[in-house]
N, C-alpha and C positions, 0 to 999 in steps of 0.2 A: 445690461440696461444702463441708460444714462442717469446721471444724478440730478438733484434738484437745481443745480446751478446751470443746467444745460440750456442752450438757446431754444427758441421756438420758431417754427416755419410752417407756412401753409404747405400741405402735402404736394401741391403742384410744383412748388419750387424745388423740392427734393427729387422730383422725377425728371428734371431737366436733362440729365445725362443717361436716362434709362429708357430702353426700348420696351414699351408697353404693348403687349399683345391685345389685351382687352381689359376693361374694368367694369365693375358693377357695384351699385349701391350708393351710399352717401357721397356728397360732393365736397371735395377740397377741405377736409378737416384740418385744424391747427395741430401740428405735431410737436410734442414736448419730449418724447423719448423714443428710442429704438431698442428692440430686443429680439434675440433669437431663442429666448427661453420663455415658453408660454406662461410659466408661473410668475413671471415679472411683467406680464401684460397688464394694461389698465387704461383708463381714459387718457386720450392724447398720445397713445403709444402705437407705433407700427410694429407688428409681429411678422418676422420673416420665417417662412416655412422652408427649412433647408433639408435636402436629402443627404444623409450621412451614411457612413459605413455601418453604423450600429442601429441608428434610428432614423425615421423619416418624420420631419417636422410637420408634414401635412396631417399627421395623425392628431396633432395638438391644436389645430386651428380652432376647433369648437371650444376648447378650454380657454384659449386666448380671447376669443370673442365673448365668452361668458364672463370673463373678468373685465370686459369693457374696452378691448382694443379698438382704436379708431379706424385702423386699416390693417389689412393682411396682404403681404406680398407672397405669391405662391406660383408654382409652375403648373398647377392644375386646379381649376375652380372646384370648391367643395360642393357636394350635392345640395346641402342646406346652407342658405345664406340669410343673414339678418339685414334688414333694411337700413339700420343706422350704422352699419359698418361698410367701409369701402374695400372691395376685393380687387386686387391688381394682379393680373396674370402676366408673367414674364417667362422668357426662355430659360433663364438660370437665376434662381433666387440669390445665390451667393454673390454673383456679379452685381446684381441690383443692390444688394445690401452694401457692398463695398462702395459703390458709386454714391449711394444715398448717404452713407455715413460720412464720406468725404465732404459732401455738400453740407450736411447737417452741421459739421464742425468748422465750416468755413475754409475748407481745403488747406489744412495746416501744413501739409507737406510742401506746398508752394511757398511757404514763408520760412522754410528751413533749407539748409544744405543737408539733404538726407542721403546717406550712403548705406547701401545694403550689401551684406557679405553672405555669400552662399557657397556651398561645397560640403563634402562629407565631414572633414575634420578642419579645425582651425578657426571656425566661425566665431566662437566665443572669445578666443584669445585675441583675434584681430579686432573685434568690436570693442572689447575691453581696453586694449592698448590704444586704440584711436580715441576712446572717451578720455582716458587718462592723459594722453598726449595733448589733446586740444584744450583740456582743462589747464594743463601746465602752460600752454601757450597763451592763456588768458581769456579763453572763450567760455561762454555759458553753453553747456553741452548736455544732450540727452543720450541715453543708452537703452536699447531694447535687446536683451540677451536671454539665453537659457538660464543663466545663474540668477540674474535680477535685472529689473528696470531701474533706471536712475534719471533724475533731473538734477544736474550738478551733483551735489552730495546726498540729496534725498533719495532714499532707497524705497522702491516699490516692488513687492514680491512678484515674481514671474511664475506663471502656471504653464505656459507654453513657450517654445522657442520663438514663435511669432504669434502674437495675440490674434483673436478674431478681429474682423474689420471694424466693428463698432468700438471695441476696446482700444484697438490700435489708433484709430483717429482721435479718440478721446485723449489718449496719452500724448499724442503729438500736439493736440490743441493745448494741453496743460504745459507742454514744453515751450510752445510759442508764448503763452501768457507769462511764463517764468523768465522770458527774455533769451531763450536758447537760440543760437544761430546755427548750430550743427546738431545732427542726431545720427548716431551710428547704430544699425540694427542688423541682427541675424535674420536671414530670409531662408526659411526651411523649404524643402521641396513640397511638403504638405501645404504650406502657405501659398505657394504658386498655383498648385492644382486646385486648391479650394478658394482661390481668388481673394485671399485675405489682403494682398497688397495691390489689388486692382484699384485704379483711380488715384494712386499715389504718384507724386512726381519725385523722381530720384535724381540727385546731382551726380551720382555715380554708383557703379556696382563692382564688387570684387569677387573673383572666383578663386578658391583656394586649391581644391583637388577633388577627385571623385573616386570612390571605392565602394565596395559592397556594403550596402545598408538599406534599410527600409523597404526591402523587396516584399515584405509581408503586405505592405500597403500598395506599392506601385506595380507589383506583379512581376515585372521584368526589369533588367538593368537598363534597357533602352528607354522604357517609360520613365525611370528615375533620371536618366540623362536628359530626356526631353523636358522634364519638370524644371531642372536646374537651368537649362537653356532658355526656357520660357521667360525667365526673369530678365535675361539680357535682350531677348527679342523685343521686350516691351519698353526698353529704355529709349528715350528720345534723343534727337541730334545734339541737344545741349548738354548731355550727360557724358560721362566717361565709362568705358567698360575695361576694367583692368583684370587680366587673366594670367594664370600661372602657365608660362610657356613650356615648363618642364613636365607638366602633366599632359599625357597624350590626349585628354579630352579638353584641355585648355583652349586650343585654337577653335574647337567646335563651338564654344560659347560665343565667339565673335562673328560667326558666319552670317547671321541675318540681322545683326544689331545696327541701329541707326546711330548709336553713340560713337564717340571717338574711341578707336581701338588701341589699347595700350597693353603692354606685357611686362612681366618681371621674370627673372631667371637667375639661377646659380650656375647654369651650364653653358649657355650660349647667348647669341644676340638677343637683345630685348630693350625696351624703353628704359627699364630700371634693372641694373645688373649688380650682383654681389659675388664675391669670391670668398670661400671659407678659408680662413687662415688657421683658426684653432677652435676646437669644440672640447671644452674641458669642464670639470666640475664647478669651476668658479664662473663659467659663462662662455659666451661666444665672442670670437674675434673675427671681424669681417672687413673686407674692403668693399665699400658700397659706392658705386659710381666714382671710384678713384679716391674716396675718402676713407681713412682708417677709422674704424669704430669698434668699441668694446661694448658688450651688452651683458646684462645680468641673467638673461634667459639661456637655457641650455638646449642643445639638440638641433640637428639639421632641420627638422620640421619647424622649429621656432625661427630658424634663419629665414625660411620662406614666409612665416607669419610677419616677421619684422620687415622684410623687404616689401611685402604687400602693403603694410601700414605706411611705410616710408613713401612708397609710390603714390598711394592715395592722398597722403598729406601734401605732397608736392603738386599733384594734379588739382588740389583744392586751393593752390596758390601760396602755400607756405614755403619758407626758405629751407633749402635742403640741409644746410649745415646746422641750422637751429633745430630742425626736426631730429637729426641724428644725435645731437647733444642731449635733447630731452629724452629720446628713446633709450639712450644708454643707461639711464637711471631707473627705468620702469621695471616692475615685476609683472608676472603673468596673471591670468584670471585664477580665482580660487579653484582648487582641485585639478589644476593642470600642471602636471609634473611638480607637485607641491612637496617639498622635502621636509622630513622630520627626523632629527638626530637623537638617538637614544643616548642619554647623558653619560651612562657608565660604560657601556660596551662599544660605543661609537658605531653601532649598527645604524645604517642609513635607511629610513623608511621613505618611500615615495608613493604618494597617492595621486592617481591619475584617472581621468574620466574615460580613458580608452575603452570603448565598448564596441568597436568594429575591428575586423582583422587588420586593416591598414593602420589604424591608430595604435593598436597593441604592438604591431611589428615596429612602428616608429619609436615607441617608447623603449622597447627592449633593445633596439638598435642603438639608441642614444645611450642607454645604460652600458651597453657593451663598449661603446666608444670611450666612456669616461672612467670605467671601473679599473681597478688595479688587478693584476693576475691572481692575487691571493683572495680577492673578494668573490664570494659566490652570490648568485642571484636566486632569490626564492620568491616565486610569483603566486599571488592569490588572485583568482579570476573566476568569474561566472558569466552567465548570459541571461538577459531579461526574458521573462515569459510573455506570451501573446505578442511576440515580435518575430522577426525574420529568423527562422530556425536553421536555415542553410548555413549560417555562419558559425554555428555552435561547434561542430567538430574542427573547423578551421581555427577557431580561437584556441582550442585546447592544444592543437598541434603546434601553433606558433608559440604558445607559452612554453611548451616542452623544448622547442628548438633554442629558445633564448634564456633558459633557466636551468640551474642545477637541480632545483626541486620545484614542484608545482602542487598547489592545493586548489583543487576545483571546488567551487562552492556556489551558493545561491547569490544572485544579484537582486533584482526585483522580480520574483516569480509571478507576481500578479495572480491570475486565476489558473495558472498551470501548476501541475505537480512538480515541485523542485527536483525530485528524484528522476523524473522523466527527462527534464532538461539536462541534468547531469549525465544521464545515460547517453543522450545524444552527443554531449561533449566528449565523453569517454571514447566514443567511436572514432574520434580523430587522433587518439593516442596510439602511436606506432609501437610495435612489440618491444624494440630496444629501450623505449622510454617508460614502460609500465612500472619499473621499479622506482622511478623518481616521482610518481604521481600519487597523491592522496586525495580522496574525495570526502569532503565534510560538508553536508548540506547547511549546517548552522554557520552563518557568516562570521559571527563573533568568535566561535570556536576555531574556525578556519584561520582567522587572523592570529589568534592566540597560538595556534600550532605553528604557523609560519615563523612567528617571533621566537618560539621555543627552539625551532630547528636552526635558527640563525646563530652563527658564531661571531665573536667580536670582529667588527669591520665589514660584515656582510651587508647585502642590500636586500631589503624586503619591499617588493612592489605590490601594492594593493590596487588592482585595476577594475574599472567598470563603472564606479558610481561617483568618483570625484567630489564635486561640490555638494552632492545631494545629502540631505540631513534626515532621510527617512528610508525605510525599506517597505515596499508594498507587497503584501501577502493577502490573497483572497479579498481584495478590495479595501483593505485596511492599511493605512500608512502609519507604521510605528516608528518612533524616533530611532535613527541609526545614522551615525556619521563616521565614515571610515577613518577620518583624521583623529577624532576623539577616541575611537576604539583602539587604534594603533598606539596612541600615546598612553592609553590606559594599560595596554598589554606590556609596553615597555616598563612601566612602573610596577605592575603586578608581578612580573617575572624578574624584577630586579636588574633590568638591562638598561 
């Protein structure tokens, strides 16, 4: 719901971009707030009845009206209607909500250079690097990411990768009021399908990569692909579409877009090209469009992230040399290949958000590239509950392939039995690897065990939760931060 400082509009003005099937009841009330939560309805409020995967907002129309909602936007008229409430029937409530929210807040995306980043992995890193880069270049900048939302240095907690359309437009309007010229945001596949970004004007879009994820929601990989592609299909001719030419789905993103088609690559011809010179523990050394550049980030996957950020910045009109100079000093997003060194034993801890097979493989591959032959890799990994179950055995198998020892444990089991999740992971462990795998459902104990197994100089990877500061079990979020627990175990075990 919007706050007390929100603008007011006659409802007819908010419907300017909405295809209304029919309406019934009171005429043209003055609107002071928008909400999709019936509990927040009240006088001067529009309540949007959305059909979701878990609940149908149409069930709560009566409650919203009882609380005084001035108008209801729905896909099906309720059987009982109140004369002092305006009922508006549309084909899709989510689309109507997005368009009305954009109008309500004065179309803030039109007053910003808004860039969206989509893909399976790398969204948070790219968005965070762009935010840091443009701040260093002297701009006032907004950030909308999985980790947090920011207006310059002001941090606003994030609850979703991409907020709902009302919250999203409210945040963008706050950024405009704060003087922001640029905003960089993650665009999830859920956000595209659920029309959270409908009605926004983007200056550009970035595609990072596509791999197995969110099939619990999308059903098939093709549906997941189409969701990502839908973002680029909606870009207008004044925007740019920058895609990873080395990902086999990269060119697909450009097929139907009206935007300027741009590419980046480490392997072949592209608008923006880089060549990997060195990938070491101290960072990356790249040749970027003929310019020699050193970076603090590690790993080939980060070479792609850096190249995407560089390309986007140049397409936004920034000087290539200056962009590389600033990028060379930046660090990644929290919980993304975040290192922690044990003071006594020199064990290297790495906390990473890798929660998909592709991301885990990338992290393990990066560790393999930079580790010394004497260093063993011990991996702690789990899989979230009430999410795509097909990746569970794959994740366990990949952990075994890239590690000397593996500890399978809980991630965020949510409403599933942690032991059942672990049984599904164990199915991916091949017979020759059985001796290297331990299964410990308690995540704290799992991390403790991994540190205990580590010898001086070894590498302990704790994968899956990254920046998260909680563990969700049976609907309850308890405080849990892999980074803090890992540091605690280093101290506790005298390492």
